[in-house]
C-alpha positions in Angstrom: -2.1 20.8 17.6 -4.6 22.7 15.2 -3.0 22.7 11.8 -3.7 25.3 9.2 -2.4 26.3 5.7 -1.0 29.7 4.6 -4.3 30.9 3.4 -6.2 30.0 6.7 -3.6 31.2 9.2 -3.7 30.2 12.9 -7.4 29.6 13.9 -6.8 28.6 17.5 -8.0 30.8 20.3 -5.7 33.4 21.9 -5.6 31.4 25.2 -4.4 28.1 23.6 -0.5 27.4 22.7 -0.8 25.8 19.1 2.2 23.3 18.8 1.5 23.2 14.9 4.1 25.6 13.5 3.1 26.3 9.9 3.4 24.6 6.5 6.5 24.6 4.4 5.4 26.9 1.7 4.1 30.6 1.2 1.0 31.1 -0.8 1.6 32.6 -4.1 -1.0 33.9 -6.8 -1.2 32.7 -10.5 -0.5 29.0 -10.2 -2.2 26.6 -12.6 -2.8 22.8 -12.8 0.7 22.7 -14.7 2.4 23.3 -11.4 1.0 19.8 -10.2 2.7 18.1 -13.3 5.3 16.0 -11.2 2.7 15.1 -8.6 0.2 13.9 -11.3 3.2 11.9 -12.8 4.0 10.3 -9.5 0.3 9.4 -9.1 0.2 7.9 -12.6 3.2 5.9 -12.1 1.7 4.5 -8.7 -1.9 3.8 -9.8 -2.5 1.6 -12.9 -6.3 2.3 -12.5 -7.1 5.8 -14.4 -10.4 6.2 -12.5 -8.6 6.2 -9.2 -5.9 8.8 -10.0 -8.1 11.7 -9.6 -9.3 10.6 -6.2 -5.7 10.2 -5.2 -4.8 13.7 -6.4 -7.8 15.2 -4.5 -6.9 13.5 -1.2 -3.3 14.6 -1.4 -4.3 18.2 -2.0 -6.7 18.0 0.8 -4.0 17.6 3.1 -3.0 21.1 2.4 -6.5 22.5 1.8 -8.3 21.1 4.9 -5.6 19.9 7.4 -8.1 20.0 10.3 -10.7 17.7 8.5 -9.9 14.1 8.6 -11.5 12.0 5.6 -11.0 8.8 7.7 -9.7 7.0 4.5 -6.2 6.1 3.5 -4.2 5.0 0.5 -2.2 1.7 0.0 0.6 1.9 -2.8 1.7 -1.8 -3.7 3.7 -3.4 -6.4 7.3 -4.8 -7.0 8.1 -2.3 -9.6 11.1 0.0 -9.0 10.9 3.5 -10.4 7.3 4.2 -9.6 8.2 6.6 -6.8 6.2 5.6 -3.7 8.9 7.1 -1.6 9.3 10.0 -3.7 5.6 10.9 -3.5 5.9 11.0 0.4 9.0 13.1 0.0 6.9 15.5 -2.2 4.1 15.9 0.4 6.9 16.5 3.0 8.2 19.3 1.0 5.0 21.0 1.2 3.5 20.3 4.7 7.0 20.2 6.3 9.1 17.4 7.5 7.9 17.7 11.2 4.3 16.9 10.0 5.3 13.7 8.2 6.4 10.6 10.0 7.6 7.4 8.1 8.5 4.0 9.6 8.7 0.3 9.0 8.1 -0.3 12.6 4.4 -0.2 12.8 4.2 -0.4 16.5 4.9 3.4 16.4 1.5 3.7 15.3 -0.3 0.7 16.6 1.9 -0.6 19.6 1.9 0.3 23.1 4.0 3.3 22.5 2.4 5.5 19.8 4.8 8.4 19.5 4.4 8.1 15.8 1.0 9.8 15.6 1.9 12.7 17.7 1.8 16.1 16.0 1.7 14.3 12.5 -0.5 15.1 9.6 0.9 12.3 7.4 1.6 8.8 8.8 3.5 6.4 6.4 3.6 2.7 6.8 6.6 1.3 5.1 7.4 -2.1 3.8 3.8 -3.6 4.6 3.1 -7.1 4.3 0.1 -9.3 4.3 0.9 -10.6 7.9 1.1 -7.1 9.0 -2.3 -6.3 7.4 -3.8 -9.1 9.4 -1.8 -8.4 12.6 -2.8 -4.6 12.7 -6.1 -4.8 10.6 -8.2 -3.5 13.6 -5.5 -0.9 14.9 -5.6 0.4 11.3 -9.4 0.7 11.2 -9.1 2.7 14.5 -6.6 4.9 13.6 -8.2 5.9 10.4 -11.5 6.7 12.2 -10.6 7.9 15.6 -11.3 11.5 16.6 -8.7 11.6 19.3 -5.5 9.9 19.8 -4.1 8.6 23.1 -0.5 8.9 22.6 1.8 6.9 24.9 5.5 8.0 25.0 8.2 6.2 26.9 8.7 7.8 30.3 6.0 10.4 29.8 2.4 10.8 30.7 -0.2 9.8 28.2 -1.4 12.7 25.9 -4.9 12.8 24.4 -4.7 14.8 21.0 -7.2 15.5 18.3 -6.5 13.1 15.3 -5.6 14.5 12.1 -3.5 11.7 10.8 -3.8 10.7 7.1 -2.2 7.1 6.4 -0.3 6.1 3.5 0.7 2.4 3.3 3.7 1.4 1.0 4.8 -2.0 -0.1 6.8 -3.9 -2.5 4.3 -6.7 -2.3 1.2 -7.3 -4.3 -0.7 -8.0 -1.1 -0.1 -5.4 1.5 -3.3 -5.1 3.5 -6.5 -6.7 3.4 -9.2 -5.1 1.4 -11.5 -2.6 3.2 -13.8 0.2 2.2 -11.7 2.6 4.2 -8.6 2.6 2.0 -7.9 2.6 -1.6 -5.7 -0.2 -3.0 -3.6 1.3 -5.7 -1.4 -1.0 -7.9 2.0 0.5 -9.3 1.9 1.1 -13.0 4.5 -1.1 -14.9 3.9 0.8 -18.2 4.6 4.2 -16.6 8.1 4.0 -14.9 9.5 7.5 -14.3 12.9 8.2 -15.8 16.0 8.4 -13.7 16.7 11.9 -15.0 13.4 13.2 -13.7 13.9 11.6 -10.1 17.4 13.2 -10.2 16.0 16.7 -11.1 13.6 16.4 -8.1 16.0 15.2 -5.6 18.9 17.6 -6.6 17.1 20.7 -7.8 13.3 21.0 -7.3 13.1 20.0 -3.7 15.7 22.5 -2.8 14.1 25.4 -4.7 11.7 27.1 -2.3 10.1 29.0 -5.2 9.2 25.5 -6.8 7.8 24.4 -3.3 5.8 27.5 -2.9 4.1 27.0 -6.4 3.4 23.5 -5.9 1.9 24.1 -2.4 -0.2 27.0 -3.7 -1.5 25.0 -6.8 -2.6 22.0 -4.4 -4.3 24.7 -2.2 -6.0 26.0 -5.4 -6.8 22.7 -6.9 -10.7 22.2 -7.1 -11.6 18.9 -5.1 -14.5 17.1 -7.0 -14.5 13.7 -5.4 -15.8 12.5 -1.9 -12.8 11.6 0.1 -14.7 9.9 2.8 -15.6 7.1 0.2 -13.0 5.1 -1.6 -13.7 4.4 -5.2 -14.1 1.0 -6.5 -11.1 -0.1 -8.2 -11.8 -2.5 -11.3 -10.3 -6.0 -10.9 -11.7 -7.3 -14.0 -8.4 -7.6 -15.9 -6.5 -8.9 -12.8 -4.5 -11.4 -15.2 -3.3 -8.4 -17.3 -2.1 -6.4 -14.2 -0.2 -9.6 -12.7 -2.4 -9.8 -9.8 -3.2 -13.4 -10.4 0.2 -15.3 -10.3 0.8 -18.9 -11.0 1.1 -19.8 -7.2 -2.6 -18.7 -6.9 -3.6 -21.3 -9.5 -2.0 -23.9 -7.5 -3.4 -22.8 -4.2 -7.0 -22.8 -5.8 -6.3 -26.4 -7.1 -5.2 -27.5 -3.7 -8.2 -25.9 -1.9 -10.6 -27.5 -4.3 -8.9 -31.0 -4.1 -7.7 -31.0 -7.7 -4.3 -31.4 -6.4 -3.5 -33.7 -3.3 -2.9 -32.3 0.3 -2.1 -34.8 3.1 -4.5 -34.3 5.9 -5.9 -31.2 4.0 -2.8 -29.4 5.0 0.6 -30.7 4.1 2.4 -30.8 0.8 6.1 -32.1 -0.1 8.0 -29.0 -1.3 9.2 -31.0 -4.2 5.5 -31.6 -5.2 4.7 -27.8 -4.7 7.7 -26.7 -7.0 6.5 -29.3 -9.7 3.0 -27.9 -9.5 4.1 -24.5 -9.7 6.4 -24.8 -12.5 3.7 -26.6 -14.4 1.1 -23.6 -13.8 4.0 -21.4 -15.1 4.1 -23.0 -18.3 0.2 -23.5 -18.6 -0.1 -19.6 -17.9 2.6 -18.9 -20.6 4.8 -17.1 -18.1 8.3 -15.6 -19.4 11.4 -17.6 -19.4 12.9 -15.5 -16.8 9.9 -16.1 -14.3 10.1 -19.8 -14.9 13.8 -19.7 -14.3 13.3 -18.0 -11.0 10.0 -19.7 -10.1 11.3 -21.0 -6.9 12.0 -17.4 -5.8 8.4 -16.4 -6.6 7.0 -19.4 -4.5 9.0 -18.0 -1.6 7.9 -14.5 -2.1 4.3 -15.4 -2.3 4.1 -18.2 0.2 6.2 -16.7 2.9 6.0 -12.9 2.4 2.6 -12.7 1.4 0.9 -15.4 3.4 3.6 -16.0 5.8 1.2 -16.0 8.8 -0.8 -19.0 7.2 2.2 -20.9 5.7 5.1 -22.8 7.3 7.9 -24.9 6.0 9.7 -27.5 8.3 11.6 -30.7 7.9 9.5 -33.5 9.5 8.2 -37.1 8.9 4.7 -37.3 7.4 3.3 -40.6 6.0 6.5 -42.3 6.5 8.6 -39.7 4.6 11.2 -37.5 6.0 11.3 -34.5 3.9 10.7 -30.7 3.9 7.0 -30.1 3.9 4.8 -27.1 3.6 2.1 -26.6 6.1 -0.8 -24.5 4.6 -3.9 -23.1 6.6 -6.0 -23.2 3.6 -8.9 -21.4 5.1 -6.7 -18.5 6.1 -5.1 -18.4 2.8 -8.1 -18.5 0.8 -9.7 -15.9 2.7 -6.9 -13.6 2.3 -6.8 -14.2 -1.4 -10.4 -13.4 -1.8 -10.3 -10.3 0.2 -7.4 -9.0 -2.1 -9.0 -10.2 -5.3 -6.3 -12.7 -5.8 -8.5 -15.9 -5.9 -8.8 -17.0 -9.4 -12.4 -17.1 -10.9 -13.6 -20.3 -12.5 -13.6 -18.6 -15.8 -10.1 -17.5 -15.5 -9.1 -21.1 -14.4 -10.8 -22.5 -17.4 -9.2 -20.0 -19.7 -5.6 -21.4 -18.6 -6.2 -25.1 -17.8 -9.1 -26.2 -20.1 -7.7 -28.3 -23.0 -4.0 -27.3 -22.4 -1.3 -29.7 -23.1 0.9 -30.8 -20.2 4.0 -29.1 -19.5 
């Protein structure tokens, strides 16, 4: 499996059968950066940090320009906002390199489990619906796949195959915490202020991706695009305005107070669900959250506690201190570690900004 682009042609030796077919476009002269308009639009919608967008564009174009060189880095696209086009971006890459070279799954064992057929003959590997618990569970596997020179691919009822690794990884998630921070992959937050119109999506899905001339120009523009960033090094994404970008939520303030003893925990682990709901609602009021957020604050507790930190938080009906009720058990050390690694642990300055000299809710 030795991938190549239309300009390079097949570089494998004559005594080798190359299982790489070809990319899904023919090279045409005369393309410009204007032909990358829709790709740049998708990147802008999926990355709130302007300084990181150029790196993402270079990374995606590099898949076409240097398919045989693996940068050993990856990209995490995360956020709840609909209309950003995380899936459409992958479809666009698929249009150019070919559907046979892009594998997308929400069953991450296909990449990191005992049977790793998802790595076989794929330039792009997409992990859909990533969660924080997935990030913890597969942390070391992800690092190994990003940096491995070779893959040992196990497929059911077949002998293992050793194959050169050219896999580029994308992680898509509708959650704010998808994977733990790591120097090997860029954490890109979706841009709530740049939602793409439905008409544009419709044009892509009904017209552009079926137009081979459009695909040829897009692929050629990606091939001619000048790469200026070092792709083996992920850029530092600013987190100085985490409040503005909705990365610090009321639940994080509550967890900080629980961790620091400003709110009570029984045996440093348990809290009654009624108390947790009350503390969370008070945090929503003090942080001046919208009326709709406060109305659905129970849903937000569940989303954060059990989706983002589900491997460290559990709910069960039990008797504690003589009270039979529903209790939340929190492994504070694990939760705080995950929050800090993902820049979700509120600073003292941010806490003081919202909690000093504020009237009770």
